[in-house]
C-alpha positions as CSV (number, residue, x, y, z in Angstrom):
1,M,0.0,0.0,0.0
2,S,1.3,3.4,-0.9
3,R,1.8,5.7,2.1
4,I,0.2,8.5,0.0
5,I,-3.3,6.9,0.2
6,I,-3.3,6.0,3.9
7,F,-5.6,8.9,4.8
8,K,-7.7,9.1,1.7
9,Q,-10.9,7.9,3.3
10,L,-10.8,9.8,6.6
11,L,-8.0,12.4,6.7
12,V,-9.2,14.8,4.1
13,V,-8.3,18.5,4.3
14,S,-10.5,20.8,2.2
15,I,-9.2,23.5,-0.2
16,T,-12.2,25.7,0.4
17,T,-10.0,28.3,2.2
18,I,-8.3,29.2,-1.1
19,L,-9.9,32.1,-1.2
20,I,-12.4,34.3,-2.8
21,S,-12.7,37.4,-0.6
22,S,-15.6,37.1,1.9
23,N,-17.4,40.1,0.5
24,V,-17.9,38.4,-2.9
25,N,-21.2,36.6,-3.5
26,A,-22.9,34.9,-6.4
27,E,-25.4,37.6,-7.1
28,E,-22.9,40.5,-6.9
29,T,-22.3,40.9,-10.6
30,N,-25.3,39.6,-12.5
31,D,-26.9,42.9,-13.3
32,E,-23.8,45.0,-13.7
33,I,-22.0,42.8,-16.2
34,N,-24.6,40.8,-17.9
35,P,-23.4,40.5,-21.5
36,E,-27.0,40.9,-22.7
37,S,-27.1,44.4,-21.3
38,R,-24.2,45.5,-23.5
39,K,-25.9,44.8,-26.9
40,N,-26.1,47.9,-29.1
41,H,-24.6,50.0,-26.3
42,K,-22.2,52.7,-27.2
43,M,-19.7,53.8,-24.6
44,E,-19.8,57.5,-23.9
45,V,-16.4,59.1,-23.3
46,I,-16.7,62.1,-21.0
47,A,-13.8,64.5,-21.1
48,L,-13.3,66.2,-17.7
49,P,-12.0,69.7,-18.2
50,L,-8.9,70.8,-16.3
51,K,-9.3,73.7,-14.0
52,P,-7.3,76.8,-14.9
53,D,-5.3,76.6,-11.7
54,D,-4.6,72.8,-12.0
55,N,-1.2,71.5,-12.7
56,T,-2.0,69.7,-16.0
57,L,0.4,66.8,-15.5
58,K,-0.9,66.1,-12.0
59,S,-4.5,66.3,-13.2
60,L,-3.8,63.8,-16.0
61,E,-2.0,61.5,-13.5
62,W,-5.1,61.6,-11.3
63,L,-7.3,60.7,-14.2
64,R,-5.0,57.9,-15.1
65,E,-5.1,56.5,-11.6
66,I,-8.9,56.7,-11.5
67,G,-9.0,55.0,-14.9
68,K,-6.9,52.1,-13.5
69,Q,-9.2,51.7,-10.6
70,Q,-12.2,51.6,-12.8
71,V,-10.7,49.1,-15.2
72,G,-9.4,46.9,-12.3
73,E,-12.9,46.9,-10.6
74,A,-14.6,46.0,-13.9
75,S,-12.1,43.3,-14.7
76,Y,-12.4,41.8,-11.2
77,K,-16.3,41.7,-11.4
78,M,-16.2,40.2,-14.9
79,A,-13.7,37.6,-13.7
80,I,-16.2,36.6,-10.9
81,Y,-18.9,36.4,-13.5
82,S,-16.8,34.3,-15.8
83,M,-15.8,32.0,-13.0
84,Q,-19.4,31.5,-11.9
85,H,-20.1,30.5,-15.5
86,H,-17.2,28.1,-15.6
87,D,-15.2,30.1,-18.2
88,W,-12.0,29.7,-16.3
89,G,-9.7,30.8,-19.2
90,K,-11.5,34.1,-19.5
91,A,-11.6,34.5,-15.7
92,K,-7.9,34.1,-15.5
93,K,-7.3,36.7,-18.2
94,L,-9.6,39.2,-16.5
95,I,-8.2,38.8,-13.0
96,N,-4.7,39.2,-14.4
97,E,-5.8,42.4,-15.9
98,A,-7.3,43.6,-12.6
99,V,-4.1,42.8,-10.8
100,T,-2.0,44.6,-13.4
101,M,-4.2,47.7,-12.8
102,E,-3.9,47.4,-9.0
103,P,-1.0,45.1,-8.0
104,N,-1.6,45.5,-4.2
105,N,-5.4,45.0,-4.1
106,E,-5.8,42.0,-1.8
107,S,-9.3,41.1,-3.1
108,Y,-7.9,40.9,-6.6
109,L,-4.9,38.9,-5.5
110,K,-6.9,36.4,-3.5
111,L,-9.3,35.8,-6.4
112,A,-6.3,35.3,-8.7
113,V,-5.0,32.7,-6.2
114,H,-8.3,30.9,-6.3
115,I,-8.6,30.9,-10.1
116,A,-5.0,29.9,-10.7
117,Y,-5.3,27.0,-8.2
118,N,-8.5,25.7,-9.8
119,Q,-6.7,25.7,-13.1
120,H,-3.8,23.7,-11.6
121,D,-1.5,26.6,-12.3
122,Y,0.1,26.1,-8.8
123,K,3.2,28.2,-9.5
124,T,1.1,31.2,-10.5
125,A,-1.2,30.7,-7.5
126,E,1.9,30.6,-5.2
127,G,3.2,33.9,-6.6
128,F,-0.1,35.7,-6.1
129,L,-0.4,34.3,-2.5
130,L,3.1,35.3,-1.6
131,R,2.2,38.8,-2.6
132,V,-0.8,38.8,-0.3
133,L,1.3,37.4,2.5
134,N,3.9,40.2,2.0
135,I,1.2,42.8,2.2
136,Q,-0.4,41.2,5.3
137,Q,2.9,40.8,7.1
138,K,2.7,44.4,8.1
139,R,-0.6,43.7,9.8
140,L,0.4,40.4,11.4
141,K,0.0,41.7,15.0
142,D,-3.5,42.9,14.3
143,K,-4.8,39.9,12.4
144,P,-2.6,36.9,13.3
145,F,-5.2,34.2,12.6
146,E,-6.0,35.6,9.1
147,F,-2.3,35.5,8.4
148,A,-2.1,31.9,9.7
149,N,-5.0,30.9,7.4
150,L,-3.2,32.3,4.4
151,L,-0.1,30.2,5.4
152,D,-2.4,27.2,5.4
153,N,-3.3,28.0,1.8
154,L,0.3,28.3,0.8
155,A,1.0,24.8,2.4
156,I,-1.9,23.4,0.3
157,I,-0.3,24.9,-2.9
158,Y,3.1,23.5,-2.0
159,K,1.6,20.1,-1.4
160,A,-0.1,20.2,-4.8
161,Q,3.4,20.7,-6.2
162,K,4.7,17.8,-4.1
163,R,6.9,20.1,-2.1
164,F,6.1,18.4,1.2
165,N,9.0,19.8,3.2
166,D,8.1,23.3,2.2
167,A,4.5,22.7,3.1
168,K,5.5,21.3,6.5
169,M,7.7,24.4,7.2
170,V,4.8,26.7,6.4
171,I,2.3,24.8,8.6
172,Q,4.8,25.0,11.4
173,K,4.7,28.8,11.1
174,S,1.0,28.9,11.3
175,L,1.1,26.6,14.4
176,S,3.6,29.0,16.0
177,I,1.1,31.8,15.4
178,D,-1.6,29.7,17.2
179,E,0.7,29.2,20.1
180,A,1.6,32.9,20.4
181,N,-2.0,34.1,20.2
182,E,-4.5,32.6,22.5
183,G,-8.1,32.3,21.4
184,D,-10.9,29.9,20.6
185,Q,-9.2,28.6,17.5
186,Y,-9.0,24.9,18.2
187,P,-11.1,23.7,15.1
188,K,-8.5,25.4,12.8
189,L,-5.7,24.1,15.0
190,I,-7.0,20.5,14.6
191,E,-7.1,21.0,10.8
192,R,-3.5,22.2,10.9
193,L,-2.4,19.2,13.0
194,Y,-4.2,16.8,10.7
195,R,-2.5,18.5,7.7
196,M,0.9,18.1,9.5
197,T,0.1,14.4,10.1
198,D,-0.6,14.0,6.4
199,L,2.5,15.8,5.3
200,N,4.7,13.7,7.6
201,V,3.2,10.5,6.2
202,H,4.1,11.7,2.7
203,I,7.6,12.5,3.8
204,G,7.9,9.2,5.7
205,D,8.3,10.7,9.1
206,F,5.8,8.4,10.9
207,G,7.0,9.3,14.4
208,D,6.1,13.0,13.9
209,A,2.9,11.9,12.2
210,L,1.8,10.0,15.4
211,L,2.9,12.9,17.6
212,Y,0.7,15.4,15.8
213,M,-2.3,12.9,15.8
214,K,-1.9,12.4,19.5
215,Q,-1.8,16.2,20.0
216,S,-5.1,16.4,18.0
217,I,-6.7,13.9,20.4
218,Q,-5.6,15.9,23.5
219,I,-7.1,19.1,22.1
220,L,-10.3,17.4,21.1
221,E,-10.7,15.9,24.6
222,K,-10.1,19.3,26.2
223,N,-12.8,20.9,23.9
224,P,-15.7,18.5,23.9
225,S,-18.5,19.1,21.4
226,E,-21.3,17.1,19.8
227,S,-18.9,15.8,17.2
228,S,-15.7,15.4,19.3
229,A,-16.2,11.6,19.9
230,Q,-16.4,11.0,16.2
231,E,-13.4,13.2,15.5
232,I,-11.4,11.3,18.2
233,A,-12.5,8.0,16.7
234,K,-11.3,9.2,13.4
235,A,-7.9,10.2,14.9
236,Y,-7.5,6.8,16.5
237,H,-8.4,5.1,13.2
238,N,-5.7,7.1,11.5
239,M,-3.2,6.2,14.2
240,G,-4.0,2.6,13.5
241,D,-3.3,3.1,9.8
242,I,0.1,4.7,10.6
243,Y,1.0,1.8,13.0
244,R,-0.1,-0.7,10.4
245,F,2.0,0.8,7.7
246,Q,5.0,0.5,10.0
247,K,4.0,-3.2,10.7
248,Q,3.4,-2.3,14.4
249,F,0.4,-4.6,14.5
250,N,-0.2,-4.7,18.2
251,D,-0.3,-0.9,18.4
252,A,-2.5,-0.7,15.3
253,E,-4.9,-3.2,16.8
254,T,-5.1,-1.1,20.1
255,A,-5.8,2.1,18.1
256,Y,-8.5,0.5,16.0
257,L,-10.2,-1.0,19.0
258,K,-10.2,2.4,20.7
259,A,-11.8,3.9,17.5
260,L,-14.5,1.2,17.6
261,D,-15.4,2.2,21.2
262,L,-15.8,5.8,20.1
263,W,-17.7,5.6,16.8
264,E,-21.3,6.5,17.2
265,D,-23.3,4.2,14.9
266,D,-26.4,6.3,15.0
267,T,-24.9,8.8,12.5
268,Q,-23.9,8.2,8.9
269,Q,-20.3,9.2,9.6
270,G,-20.2,6.8,12.6
271,K,-21.6,3.9,10.6
272,S,-19.2,4.3,7.7
273,G,-16.3,4.9,10.1
274,M,-17.1,1.9,12.2
275,S,-17.4,-0.3,9.0
276,L,-14.0,0.9,7.8
277,T,-12.3,0.5,11.2
278,K,-13.6,-3.1,11.4
279,K,-12.2,-4.0,8.0
280,R,-8.8,-2.5,9.0
281,L,-8.8,-4.3,12.3
282,S,-9.5,-7.6,10.6
283,L,-6.6,-7.1,8.2
284,V,-4.3,-6.3,11.2
285,Q,-5.3,-9.4,13.0
286,I,-4.7,-11.5,9.9
287,E,-1.3,-9.8,9.5
288,K,-0.4,-10.5,13.1
289,I,-1.0,-14.2,12.7
290,S,1.0,-14.4,9.4
291,K,3.9,-12.3,10.7
């Protein structure tokens, strides 16, 4: 069994945080940029007269900057429209145009990351996201958790490029932000610890993978919720998978049995989790006998 598929069924980390700005919604652009509304429409060019006491060059520069902002905003909204209609090639062209007009606009850059990632252009997505991180570095003290979330996205992009050590280093930075800034952030912390477990499995560092999984269990036990038993069961199942891959069958059996005690079979997740854990436990018990 390839170590890469160990967590495919349970340990799945979503890409949903790669990131359209939170103020964008599906209805935002329908009326403003509906192509039908542009039929037979002639653009009017309004010449703004310069005041007699204006410095002509400064006035023109002001007009130029206003023009850039208008083009950038229009391109950004049209990129959203194109993306919503699954025209990713056009969306990419338009968001690149928006970023060219306003290179430091975070909303444009974040949308550019999202579009590039979804087109599997990971190097371009990385470049845009590094620019966002560079801008936000100045506000790290004010918005540490937002910065940590962006680091998570960078790790996801690195993983997509199979740069597992780079991804691990970035997640370690986001974990250090969690440690330095207290707050009710444990769901995100769990997600990061799971991602670190997954990265360590890819690298082959199973000792660290187990440490991060055990840390996840400790945090879940300290923060009980309606789903924490299921999440702890999932963590023990994954520990069993790691032990099994290392042929530590006794430890794997113990972990799977612990998971079975915790799965709640009155939920769909619990039923499917219990079924999978039972299958893995049976395999381990067979492997123990044949060892």
